[in-house]
N, C-alpha and C positions, 0 to 999 in steps of 0.2 A: 853667537853665546852660548848655546848648546855645545857646539865645539870645543868653549872655551872650558865650558865646566867640566866636560868628560877629560880634557888636556890635565886639569889640574887635579882630578881623581887620579888619574893614572900615575900624575907624577906625587900623589899624595900630600898636595898644595893645600886640600880641605879638612881642617880638623873637626870632627864633631864634638860639642859640648852640652851640658844639660844645663848649668849654672846660666840663671837668667841674664848676664852680662859677660859670662865666659869665667867667673872667678874661678870654677873649677879648674880650667887652664893653668891659671895664677899659681893655685896651692901644689900644681901637678911635680914640677921640680924639687920643691922642699920637703915633699913625700915619699920621693923617688926609691930612697934607700929599704923605706919599709915594704916586704912583699906582701904582708899582713899585717894588720894592726885594727885600731877602734877609733871610732868617731863618736861625739855627742852632738847632736845636731836641735839646736836649741830655738826652736821656729820653722819647723821643716818642710811644712806645706804638701809636698808631693814626693813622692817615692822618684821620679823623671823627671817632671816639669819643674823648671826652675831649682834643680836642687844640686847643690854641690857635693852632695855625698854618692850621687849614684854613680860616676866612674869608678869612685874608690870601692863602693858596693860591687860592681861589676869585675872588679880585680881580687875580689877576696877579701876585702875589708870586713867587719863586721860594728854594729854600732848601738845606738839609742837614739830615736828621734820622737821629741817632744811636740806636739801641738794642740792647741785649743779646738781647732774645729775637730768634730769628732767624724765627720767623712773622711778628713786628711787621713786621721789613725788608721779607718777601717779600711783603706787603700793600701796603705803601708803595710798591715797586718796579712793582706792577701797576697800582696806583689812581694814583701820583702820579708818572708817569713823567718829568714836567719836572723832580723836584726829585733829588738825591744823595742815597742813603739809604744808610749805612753799618751794619753788623754789627758793632759792638763795646761793651768795656765799656770806660767811660773811668776813667783814674787818674792818680792826680797824678805830678809829675816827680819824685820821691823814689822811688816804688814803680817807676816805668819805670825809673831809674839802676838801682836795687838787680835787676833784670834780669824783673819782673815782665811775660811776655809774653802771658800769658794769665791767665782769670779762670775760676773753678769757678759754674756760675750753675743753680740749680735753678727746673727749668720743671717746669709741671702737666704729668703726662703725657698728657693729654688734647690739648695742644696740638703734640707730634709728631705729623707728618704730619697736621693737621688741614687739611680743605680747606674751612674756615668763612670767611668775610667780614671776622669778629672775632675777638679774642682774648680770653680769658677772664680771664687776669692779665697781669703784667706780668713777674713771677717775682722771684727775690730771689737775693743772693748767701750766703743761710743758708737752709737747710730749715726749710719751715714744715709740712710734710705728709709722712705715710709714702710716697703716691702720686706724688710727685715724683721728677724723674729728671735726672741732673748733665750738663749741655754745658760744651763747654771755650769760650768767647769770646775772642775776639782782644783784646788790651789796647791802648788807645791814648792818648794825654794829647789833651788839644785843642789844644795847640799843633802836633801831626799832622793833626790833623784838618783845620784853618784850612789849613795848607801841600797836605796833598793833595786838597782842593778846590779851591786857589786862589783860596780867596775874600777879596777883596780890601776889605770892609766888610760890614757886619752891622747893619742899623736894627733888629732883632728879637733878643733872646737869651733863652731860654727853659731854666731847668735845674731837673731832676726827676730828681736822680739817687738817692732813696732812701737818704739819710743822708749823703752825703759834700759835697752841696750847698754847704757855705763852705768845704770844701778845695779844690773844684774853680773857684770862684767868686776865690779868694786868687791862684788860677794865670793868669787870665784878663788875656790881655794887652791891657789898658787904651792901653798906649802906642800901638799901630797901631790898636785896634778901640775905636772908641767907640756901641755899640749907643744906640741913641735910647731904646729901653725893654726893662727888664729883669722878667722874672720869674722868682720862684726860691722853692723853697719851705724855709720856716722856721717849723719846728715850734715855736709860742710858744703859752702859756696864754691870753695877754689882750695886748690893745692896747700895755699898759705895758712889757711884755716883748718886743714886737716892735720898739718903737722903740729899746731899750735894748741888743738883741740884737749878737751880735759879727757878723752877716750884715751888720745895718744900721749899725753902726759904720763898718764896714768897706766898704760901698758910700756914705754921706757923706763919707767920706775921699776918697773917688775922685771927689766933687762930682755926686751923684745926689741926688735928692729921692725920698723916700718918699711915694707920691702914691696909694695904694690897697693896700686888704688883702683878700685873698678866700679867707675859711676858713684853710688854712695857705701862701699864697702871698702873698709881698710883691712890690709894684711898684713898681718904681723907673724914674723916667725922669731924662735927661740935663739937666742945669740950663743 
C-alpha cells in the first residue's frame, strides 16, 4: 500500500484539497482564468480546515471571511492577514429592518479562550448540548458586509449559513455583483430534488448553471 501511494505521488495522481468534500477542487476549473481575484466566504469556519477558499488564497487571491464564531475570526486574522475577516451573524433585510442588531449564538464551552489553531465546532443559533455557552454576535446583512469592505467585485461566493442559505442568496445583489462561481449548501436527498429545489430555481432565474454537486453543496457557474 505504501508503494502504491508513493507511485501515485510520483505520478501526481494525488491532489490535495481543503474543502470538506473537495468543493475547492470542483470550482477550480471555472476560476482558472483569474490569476488574482476576490472571494466572499459567508460562514467561513476556518482559514484551512474545511475551507473552500484556502487554495484560492494560496494562489494570490484575497477576500472577505465572515463567521459568527469569534474563535474562527481570531484564527483568520492571524493566519490570513491579507484578508478581511468579520465577526458577524448574517441576517436578512427584514430582520435588520425590524431591529435585529445581534444574534444569540451557542458555542462549545471549550472554544472560549482556546489557544488551539483549530476549532472543533461551528456553533449554532440553537443549543445542541448542555455544555454550550451563549454569546452575543453582531448582526449584519450581506449588503452591509459588501459596503463595509468596499468590495467592488467578487468572483467567488461561498454561502454556508446553517439553514438560512436560501434566504440570504435571494437577497444577494446580483445587479451589481455577478460572481463567476457560487457554492451554496442545499440540503436535498437526491439529484432530482437538487435540480428542482427553490435554491436551484432561483439561481437558474439569475442565469447561473448548476455545474456540480458535492455532498450537500451545489456549485453554480455564471453562464
